[in-house]
C-alpha positions as CSV (number, residue, x, y, z in Angstrom):
1,M,169.3,139.9,52.5
2,T,168.5,138.3,55.6
3,R,165.1,136.6,55.2
4,R,163.4,137.3,58.8
5,V,161.2,134.9,60.2
6,P,157.7,135.8,61.8
7,P,157.5,133.6,65.6
8,T,155.6,130.6,65.3
9,G,154.8,130.9,69.2
10,P,151.9,132.7,71.3
11,P,152.0,136.4,70.8
12,L,154.0,137.9,73.6
13,G,151.6,141.0,75.1
14,G,148.7,142.6,73.9
15,S,145.0,141.7,74.6
16,R,144.3,137.7,73.2
17,F,141.3,140.0,71.4
18,L,144.1,141.5,68.9
19,F,145.0,138.2,67.9
20,D,142.3,135.7,68.3
21,S,139.1,136.3,66.0
22,F,135.1,135.9,67.4
23,D,133.5,133.2,66.4
24,A,129.6,134.9,66.0
25,T,128.6,131.4,65.6
26,A,129.3,130.2,68.5
27,A,128.5,132.7,70.5
28,R,124.5,132.8,68.6
29,L,124.7,129.0,69.3
30,E,125.6,129.2,73.0
31,A,123.3,132.0,73.7
32,N,120.5,130.3,71.8
33,E,121.4,127.5,74.2
34,R,121.1,129.7,77.5
35,V,117.4,130.9,76.1
36,A,116.7,127.0,75.8
37,E,118.2,126.2,78.9
38,E,116.3,129.2,80.8
39,R,112.4,128.6,78.4
40,W,113.2,124.8,79.7
41,A,113.5,125.8,83.3
42,A,110.5,128.5,83.1
43,L,108.5,125.2,81.4
44,E,108.8,122.9,84.0
45,F,108.3,125.5,86.9
46,R,105.1,126.3,85.3
47,L,104.0,122.7,85.1
48,G,105.0,122.4,88.6
49,Q,102.3,124.5,89.3
50,I,99.7,123.0,86.9
51,D,100.8,120.0,88.1
52,A,100.0,120.7,92.5
53,A,96.3,122.8,91.6
54,L,95.4,119.8,89.7
55,D,95.7,118.0,92.7
56,R,94.1,120.3,94.6
57,L,91.0,120.2,92.5
58,E,91.5,116.2,92.1
59,K,90.8,116.6,96.2
60,R,88.2,119.4,95.7
61,V,86.2,117.3,93.6
62,W,86.6,113.8,95.2
63,L,85.8,116.2,98.4
64,G,82.3,116.7,96.6
65,V,81.5,113.2,95.4
66,F,81.8,112.0,98.7
67,G,79.9,114.5,100.6
68,V,76.8,114.0,98.1
69,A,77.5,110.3,98.0
70,G,77.3,110.8,102.3
71,F,73.9,113.1,101.6
72,L,72.2,110.1,100.0
73,L,72.8,107.5,102.4
74,A,71.7,109.3,105.1
75,Q,68.4,110.7,102.6
76,G,68.3,106.1,102.5
77,V,68.5,105.5,105.8
78,E,66.0,108.0,107.0
79,A,63.9,106.4,104.5
80,L,64.3,103.4,105.9
81,M,63.9,104.3,109.3
82,A,61.5,105.7,108.0
83,A,59.5,102.9,106.6
84,G,60.7,100.5,109.5
85,L,58.5,102.8,112.5
86,K,55.1,102.8,110.7
């Protein structure tokens, strides 16, 4: 009686899915990494928008500060001129 030895090389035909086992843990980890990357990209985008909004707000605040300072200076100059003419 001859003993038959199974082939040791790669399978010759058929689908690779018949021979390769599916690693659910690796697939889940890969999917979680992709989700984390997308969330990080969305977070960076949103932070960029918030930063731009804060820059616009800062410009408006400084415009208001300089406006009030200009008004007070104009009032001071007007008071000095009125006192100088008397």
